[in-house]
matplotlib code that plots the C-alpha trace (Angstrom):
import matplotlib.pyplot as plt

x = [-24.5, -21.3, -20.1, -23.1, -22.7, -19.1, -19.9, -22.5, -20.1, -17.4, -19.8, -21.1, -17.6, -16.8, -19.9, -19.1, -15.5, -16.8, -19.3, -16.8, -15.7, -19.3, -19.9, -16.8, -17.8, -21.3, -19.9, -17.7, -20.6, -22.7, -19.8, -19.6, -23.3, -23.3, -20.3, -21.9, -25.1, -23.4, -21.4, -24.5, -26.4, -23.5, -23.4, -27.1, -26.9, -24.0, -25.9, -29.0, -27.1, -25.1, -28.1, -25.9, -27.0, -25.5, -24.1, -27.4, -29.3, -31.0, -30.7, -28.2, -29.7, -28.5, -31.2, -33.9, -33.1, -34.3, -37.1, -35.9, -36.6, -33.7, -33.4, -31.2, -31.1, -31.6, -32.2, -35.2, -33.8, -36.7, -40.3, -41.4, -45.2, -45.6, -43.5, -44.5, -40.8, -38.5, -34.8, -33.1, -29.5, -28.3, -26.2, -24.4, -23.1, -23.3, -25.2, -28.5, -31.3, -34.5, -37.4, -41.1, -43.9, -47.5, -50.7, -49.4, -46.3, -46.4, -45.6, -45.2, -43.9, -41.5, -44.5, -46.1, -48.7, -49.8, -48.7, -49.4, -46.6, -47.5, -46.5, -42.9, -40.5, -36.9, -34.3, -36.0, -34.2, -36.1, -35.8, -36.5, -37.6, -37.9, -38.5, -35.4, -37.3, -40.0, -37.8, -40.9, -40.9, -42.5, -42.1, -40.9, -40.7, -39.3, -36.3, -35.8, -32.1, -31.1, -31.0, -32.6, -32.0, -34.7, -34.5, -30.7, -29.4, -26.2, -24.0, -20.9, -19.7, -16.1, -16.1, -12.4, -12.6, -16.1, -17.1, -20.2, -20.2, -23.6, -23.1, -20.2, -20.6, -18.6, -19.9, -18.6, -20.5, -19.6, -19.9, -23.1, -24.8, -28.3, -28.9, -32.4, -34.3, -38.1, -38.0, -35.3, -31.7, -29.0, -25.2, -23.4, -21.6, -25.0, -25.3, -24.5, -24.3, -27.1, -29.5, -32.0, -31.7, -32.8, -29.9, -30.2, -27.6, -26.4, -23.7, -21.3, -22.1, -24.6, -26.6, -29.3, -29.5, -32.8, -32.8, -35.9, -34.9, -32.2, -30.1, -29.9, -27.4, -27.9, -25.9, -25.9, -25.8, -25.5, -25.1, -22.0, -23.8, -24.2, -20.4, -19.2, -22.7, -24.6, -27.2, -29.9, -31.1, -34.5, -34.0, -31.6, -28.2, -26.5, -23.4, -21.0, -21.5, -18.4, -17.4, -18.6, -21.0, -22.6, -24.4, -25.7, -29.0, -31.5, -34.6, -37.5, -38.8, -36.5, -36.8, -33.2, -32.4, -29.2, -28.2, -25.5, -26.0, -29.3, -29.5, -31.7, -33.3, -35.3, -36.1, -38.3, -37.2, -38.2, -35.2, -35.6, -33.1, -30.1, -31.0, -29.2, -31.0, -29.9, -30.6, -30.5, -30.2, -29.8, -33.1, -31.7, -29.2, -27.7, -29.1, -26.7, -24.8, -25.8, -22.7, -22.0, -19.1, -17.4, -15.1, -12.7, -11.3, -8.5, -6.3, -3.4, -3.1, -0.8, -2.4, -3.1, -6.7, -7.9, -11.4, -12.5, -8.8, -7.6, -5.5, -7.2, -6.1, -8.4, -7.2, -10.4, -13.8, -13.8, -16.5, -18.1, -21.0, -24.1, -23.8, -21.4, -17.6, -14.8, -12.6, -9.1, -6.9, -3.3, -0.3, 2.9, 2.8, -1.0, -3.6, -5.1, -8.8, -11.1, -14.8, -17.8, -19.1, -22.8, -23.3, -26.9, -26.7, -25.0, -22.7, -21.2, -18.4, -16.6, -14.2, -11.6, -9.1, -6.4, -5.2, -1.4, 0.2, 1.9, 5.5, 7.6, 10.1, 7.4, 4.7, 1.3, -2.0, -3.8, -7.4, -9.4, -12.6, -15.0, -17.1, -17.9, -21.1, -23.4, -22.3, -20.0, -19.8, -16.4, -14.7, -12.0, -9.6, -9.0, -6.3, -7.2, -6.4, -3.8, -1.5, 0.5, 4.3, 4.4, 2.2, 4.0, 4.5, 8.0, 8.6, 10.8, 14.4, 15.1, 18.6, 20.4, 21.1, 18.8, 17.2, 17.6, 15.2, 16.9, 15.2, 12.7, 12.4, 8.9, 7.2, 5.3, 7.1, 5.1, 7.1, 4.9, 1.9, 3.1, 3.8, 7.4, 7.6, 8.4, 11.6, 14.4, 13.6, 15.1, 13.8, 15.1, 16.4, 14.3, 15.9, 13.9, 11.7, 9.7, 7.5, 8.1, 5.3, 5.9, 2.9, 3.0, 0.0, -0.3, 2.0, 1.4, 1.8, 4.8, 5.5, 9.0, 10.1, 13.4, 15.5, 17.2, 20.2, 21.5, 24.9, 25.1, 25.2, 22.8, 20.7, 20.6, 17.9, 17.3, 14.3, 13.4, 11.7, 7.9, 5.8, 2.9, -0.5, -2.5]
y = [-34.5, -32.7, -35.8, -35.7, -32.0, -32.5, -35.3, -33.3, -30.4, -32.7, -34.3, -30.9, -29.7, -32.7, -32.2, -28.5, -29.5, -31.9, -29.5, -27.8, -31.2, -32.1, -28.7, -29.0, -32.6, -31.5, -28.6, -31.0, -33.4, -30.6, -29.6, -33.2, -33.5, -30.1, -31.1, -34.4, -32.7, -30.1, -32.8, -34.9, -31.9, -30.9, -34.5, -34.5, -31.1, -32.2, -35.3, -33.4, -30.7, -33.1, -34.7, -37.7, -41.3, -44.6, -47.0, -48.9, -45.8, -45.2, -42.0, -42.3, -42.9, -39.5, -37.9, -40.0, -38.7, -35.3, -34.4, -32.0, -31.3, -32.1, -30.5, -31.4, -31.3, -34.8, -36.9, -39.3, -42.8, -45.1, -45.1, -48.2, -47.9, -51.2, -49.9, -46.2, -45.3, -43.3, -43.8, -40.4, -39.5, -36.8, -34.5, -33.0, -36.3, -38.5, -41.1, -42.8, -42.1, -44.3, -42.3, -43.1, -40.9, -40.8, -39.0, -36.1, -35.6, -32.5, -33.2, -30.0, -28.8, -25.8, -23.5, -24.9, -26.8, -30.1, -33.3, -37.0, -39.6, -41.0, -37.7, -38.1, -40.1, -41.4, -38.9, -35.7, -33.4, -32.4, -30.4, -32.8, -32.2, -35.1, -35.6, -36.8, -38.7, -40.5, -40.7, -39.7, -37.2, -33.9, -32.3, -33.3, -30.4, -30.2, -28.0, -24.6, -24.7, -27.1, -26.6, -29.0, -29.5, -31.4, -33.0, -33.0, -34.6, -32.6, -33.9, -36.0, -38.2, -38.9, -41.8, -41.6, -38.0, -38.3, -35.3, -34.5, -31.7, -30.2, -28.2, -26.0, -26.2, -28.7, -30.5, -33.2, -36.2, -38.5, -42.2, -41.2, -39.6, -41.2, -42.6, -43.9, -45.2, -46.0, -45.4, -47.9, -47.3, -48.1, -47.7, -44.7, -47.1, -47.9, -44.3, -43.3, -40.0, -41.1, -41.1, -38.3, -37.4, -35.1, -33.8, -32.2, -30.8, -28.2, -25.7, -27.6, -31.1, -33.4, -35.4, -36.9, -38.3, -39.6, -41.4, -40.4, -42.3, -45.0, -46.5, -49.7, -51.1, -51.7, -54.4, -54.4, -57.6, -58.6, -55.1, -55.6, -53.9, -50.7, -50.4, -46.9, -45.5, -43.9, -44.9, -42.6, -43.3, -41.7, -37.9, -38.1, -39.0, -39.8, -42.0, -43.5, -47.3, -49.2, -52.8, -54.6, -51.7, -51.3, -48.1, -47.0, -45.0, -43.6, -45.7, -45.2, -46.2, -45.6, -45.8, -47.1, -46.3, -47.4, -45.9, -46.6, -45.1, -46.4, -49.1, -48.1, -50.1, -49.2, -51.1, -49.9, -50.9, -50.1, -49.8, -50.8, -49.7, -52.0, -54.3, -55.2, -55.4, -57.1, -54.9, -57.4, -55.7, -58.9, -58.5, -55.4, -56.4, -54.8, -56.5, -59.1, -57.8, -59.6, -61.0, -62.0, -63.7, -61.8, -63.5, -61.0, -61.9, -59.4, -59.2, -59.2, -61.5, -60.1, -56.6, -55.2, -55.1, -52.7, -52.7, -49.6, -48.7, -52.1, -54.5, -57.9, -61.2, -62.4, -65.9, -67.1, -65.4, -62.3, -62.0, -58.5, -56.8, -55.9, -52.3, -50.0, -50.6, -48.6, -50.7, -49.9, -52.2, -51.2, -52.7, -51.0, -50.4, -50.4, -47.7, -47.9, -48.7, -47.1, -47.8, -48.6, -52.1, -52.3, -55.8, -56.9, -60.7, -63.6, -64.3, -62.1, -62.1, -59.0, -58.8, -56.1, -55.8, -53.2, -51.4, -51.4, -48.0, -47.2, -46.2, -44.1, -41.3, -39.4, -40.6, -41.2, -40.1, -42.5, -43.3, -45.0, -46.6, -49.3, -50.1, -53.0, -54.7, -57.6, -61.2, -62.1, -58.4, -57.3, -54.1, -53.0, -50.0, -49.2, -47.1, -44.4, -45.7, -43.2, -44.1, -40.9, -41.0, -39.6, -42.4, -45.3, -48.4, -49.7, -53.5, -54.6, -55.4, -59.1, -60.0, -63.3, -62.7, -63.4, -61.5, -63.4, -62.7, -64.1, -62.5, -62.7, -66.5, -68.1, -65.1, -65.4, -63.1, -61.2, -59.3, -56.6, -58.6, -62.0, -64.8, -65.9, -68.4, -68.5, -66.9, -67.6, -67.5, -66.4, -65.4, -63.8, -60.3, -57.5, -54.0, -51.0, -50.0, -52.8, -53.6, -56.5, -57.6, -59.9, -61.8, -64.2, -65.4, -63.6, -60.8, -57.4, -57.3, -55.2, -53.8, -52.4, -50.4, -51.5, -50.1, -52.8, -51.7, -53.1, -54.0, -57.6, -58.9, -60.8, -58.8, -60.1, -58.5, -58.8, -57.1, -56.5, -59.2, -59.4, -57.6, -59.4, -58.2, -56.5]
z = [185.1, 184.4, 182.5, 180.2, 179.6, 178.8, 176.3, 174.5, 174.1, 172.7, 170.2, 169.1, 168.6, 166.3, 164.2, 163.7, 162.7, 160.0, 158.4, 156.0, 154.7, 153.8, 152.2, 150.0, 148.9, 147.9, 145.8, 143.8, 143.2, 141.8, 139.4, 138.1, 137.4, 135.5, 133.4, 132.4, 131.4, 129.2, 127.4, 126.6, 125.4, 123.0, 121.7, 120.9, 119.1, 116.9, 115.9, 114.9, 112.9, 110.7, 109.0, 108.3, 108.4, 109.5, 107.1, 106.7, 105.7, 109.1, 111.2, 114.2, 117.6, 118.8, 116.6, 118.1, 121.6, 120.9, 118.4, 115.7, 112.0, 109.7, 106.2, 103.2, 99.4, 97.9, 94.8, 94.9, 94.1, 94.9, 96.2, 98.1, 98.2, 100.0, 103.0, 102.4, 102.3, 100.1, 99.4, 99.0, 98.2, 100.6, 98.3, 101.3, 102.8, 99.7, 101.6, 101.1, 103.6, 103.9, 105.4, 105.8, 104.4, 105.4, 104.7, 106.8, 104.6, 102.5, 98.9, 96.8, 93.5, 93.4, 93.3, 96.5, 94.5, 96.2, 94.5, 95.1, 95.7, 92.3, 90.7, 91.9, 89.9, 90.6, 89.6, 90.6, 93.0, 96.2, 99.4, 102.2, 105.8, 108.3, 112.0, 113.8, 116.4, 114.3, 111.1, 109.1, 106.3, 107.1, 103.7, 100.2, 97.7, 94.2, 94.7, 93.2, 94.1, 91.4, 87.6, 85.0, 81.3, 79.4, 76.0, 75.9, 72.7, 72.1, 74.8, 75.4, 78.3, 79.3, 81.8, 82.7, 83.6, 85.1, 82.9, 80.8, 78.2, 77.4, 74.2, 75.2, 79.0, 81.1, 84.2, 86.5, 87.9, 90.8, 91.7, 93.6, 90.6, 90.1, 86.6, 85.7, 82.8, 82.9, 86.6, 87.3, 88.4, 85.8, 85.6, 84.2, 81.8, 80.2, 78.9, 75.3, 73.6, 71.2, 74.3, 74.9, 78.5, 81.3, 83.4, 86.8, 89.1, 91.6, 90.8, 88.4, 89.7, 88.0, 90.5, 88.3, 84.7, 83.4, 80.1, 78.1, 74.9, 75.0, 72.2, 70.1, 67.6, 63.9, 62.3, 58.4, 56.5, 52.8, 51.4, 49.1, 46.1, 48.1, 48.9, 48.0, 48.5, 51.4, 54.0, 55.4, 58.9, 58.6, 58.5, 61.5, 59.9, 56.6, 56.6, 54.0, 53.5, 54.8, 55.5, 58.7, 59.3, 62.7, 63.8, 67.2, 67.0, 69.4, 70.0, 67.6, 64.2, 61.2, 57.4, 56.6, 53.0, 51.2, 47.8, 45.3, 41.9, 40.5, 43.2, 46.1, 49.0, 52.1, 55.3, 58.1, 61.6, 65.2, 67.6, 71.2, 73.9, 74.6, 71.7, 68.5, 65.1, 61.8, 58.8, 55.9, 52.5, 50.5, 48.6, 46.9, 44.2, 41.1, 38.0, 36.6, 33.5, 30.3, 28.6, 25.0, 23.2, 20.3, 17.8, 16.3, 12.8, 12.2, 9.2, 9.2, 12.2, 14.9, 15.0, 18.5, 19.7, 22.3, 23.7, 25.7, 26.0, 27.3, 25.2, 24.6, 23.3, 20.6, 19.7, 21.5, 21.8, 23.9, 26.6, 26.8, 28.5, 26.4, 25.2, 23.3, 23.3, 21.7, 19.4, 18.2, 16.0, 15.2, 13.5, 12.3, 8.6, 8.6, 9.0, 12.6, 12.8, 15.4, 15.7, 17.9, 18.6, 19.9, 21.4, 21.8, 21.3, 23.0, 20.1, 17.4, 14.8, 13.9, 10.8, 10.7, 7.8, 8.1, 5.0, 4.4, 4.4, 1.0, 1.2, -1.2, -0.8, 1.1, 3.5, 1.7, 3.1, 5.4, 4.8, 7.6, 6.5, 7.7, 10.8, 13.1, 11.9, 12.5, 12.5, 9.5, 8.3, 7.2, 8.2, 5.7, 5.4, 1.7, 0.1, -2.4, -5.9, -7.1, -9.9, -10.0, -10.0, -6.5, -5.1, -6.9, -4.8, -4.9, -4.7, -1.8, -2.5, -1.6, -0.6, -0.5, 3.2, 6.2, 9.1, 12.4, 15.4, 18.5, 21.5, 23.1, 22.8, 22.4, 20.7, 17.4, 14.9, 12.2, 9.5, 7.9, 9.1, 7.8, 10.2, 10.1, 12.9, 16.7, 17.9, 17.5, 13.8, 10.5, 7.1, 3.9, 4.2, 2.6, 2.3, 3.5, 6.4, 8.0, 11.0, 13.2, 15.6, 18.5, 20.0, 23.0, 25.0, 28.4, 27.3, 25.7, 21.9, 20.7, 17.3, 16.3, 13.2, 11.7, 8.9, 6.9, 4.8, 1.5, 2.9, 1.7, 5.4, 7.6, 10.1, 13.7, 15.9, 19.6, 21.3, 25.0, 27.0, 26.7, 29.3, 31.1, 30.1, 32.9]

ax = plt.figure().add_subplot(projection="3d")
ax.plot(x, y, z, "-o")
ax.set_aspect("equal")
plt.show()
């Protein structure tokens, strides 16, 4: 009996001795469990508050673990009615989020008026609320946080700087900025300043650009007769007509009118976005000028003929446009003729005879008479018949010596209107003041005044080289 009692006491003593060890172990186990619980809770809260999505556009699994409403400002990119889902750009994270909607989803305008899904269009900015557990949209409302400019036509885009100027205000856009046309996504590079757009953004960042009216290209063809004129693009724009002309215009219907003097032509064209259109103006041409041939019979031969201020060769018929032309015929030693030629037929002959200027100790009075006339008419300059001593005509003094014309070679030489030959040439010397005219095909006619003295010697003359006619 004593042995049993002793054994019981010993066992009791051992149990009492181990009790503090068990107590300490239990305390540490409790601390570990609490620490794990706190860490898991913090992780879940951080996941809910971020509102971010995974790379594939779905909400991270940490948000599914605890039901919570997530809010963010977004741009509506796409509505998939078949799957009842919306693709939204989260402006905070810059990521796309795909969330489902249902009949229970509130869809409102900024004034709390109820809308249908069909009333939403890609590009609008919305305040979004969704359930983190079900990934379903609770609320989609047109935001009052963002600004919106409608009907923007006075704007400029700078792709390298990722900048857009609206009138005098500057904004930036990003690689994530949503650009749409006709409800479909397009690239920023597809934009042009001729487009009419709706621009939406927050602060100084543009998040959405919606093309209301796009642009097309006009390529002009066969419009040479309009060069130097102008072109009207409806009542939108007026431009100078240039070579290889292409113009970018906003979509729409235009009356395209080209003008150059009395020539005018109009084409009506409807421009479709992203398309090129040929504007063929070939049916509008200047009327062809009617031309006639004029034979000038001028006496003395070698006189210089100018038509409308331009020197003309008249060995052969001269081709002229129908209408009036100013005529001038001149030769040294003769009275210059000026008159008007009215050409109205295919062929015409004009006769012009210059009157020789009388010479004595003093210059005599020039009398210019005559006019161009119909075919075979003769135009003559006549001197006044005056037999007074002061107007007496002196006969030239002929010498036994010669005048030699050495240069330029190959020119026809006229001495006081009389042909003497082709240079180099010589002819009997005459004392006094004389006019030497040099004519060579393709070169300008030249007349020189020379004074020949009675010195009993030959005269050798050299003149400058002939100048090519323009």
